[in-house]
C-alpha positions, 0 to 999 in steps of 0.5 A: 838966417832962420834957426831950424831945428831938425827932428831926430828921425831926420837928422840922418839927412843932416849928418846928425845936426840938430840945428841948422841955419838956412835962408828963407822968408817963408816956410816954403823957402826954408824947406827948399833951401834945406833941401839944397843943403841937405838933399832928401829933406824936402821929400820928408817935409813936403807933400808935392802932390798936395802942395802942403807940409807933409801930413803928420808934420807940424810946423812951429815958428817962434813958438806958435804952431803954424796955421798957414803951413808953407805960406807962413812968414819967417824972420831972419831971427825966427826959430822953426821946428818941424815936429811930429803932429800930435792927435789925428789917428790917435784921436780917431781911434779913441772916437771909434772906441767911444761910439761902439 
C-alpha cells in the first residue's frame, strides 16, 4: 500500500499519525480511502465542487510534484505527500508591489 505522509495541520484527524498506509492506484483513490479510515481528511484535501485537489495543497508522489492531481497514478510502494503549496498569493502580492 502507498505510504502517505500527513501534514502537521491534518494530523489531528489521524490521531497524531504522521505516516499512514492506505490502498489506492490513483491519488483520488488514496484520498477516498484515507477518508474511510480517517473521516474528515477528504474535506481538507479535496474540493468537491471543482473536483480537484484543494487549492493550496500540492501532491508529491515519489518525490515529484504531481501535474495530474487526482488522476496521478501511484504504485504499491509509492510515497505520497500532501503539502501546503508554495507561491500563489505571495507571488501575486509581490507582483502588485512591483507594478505600483
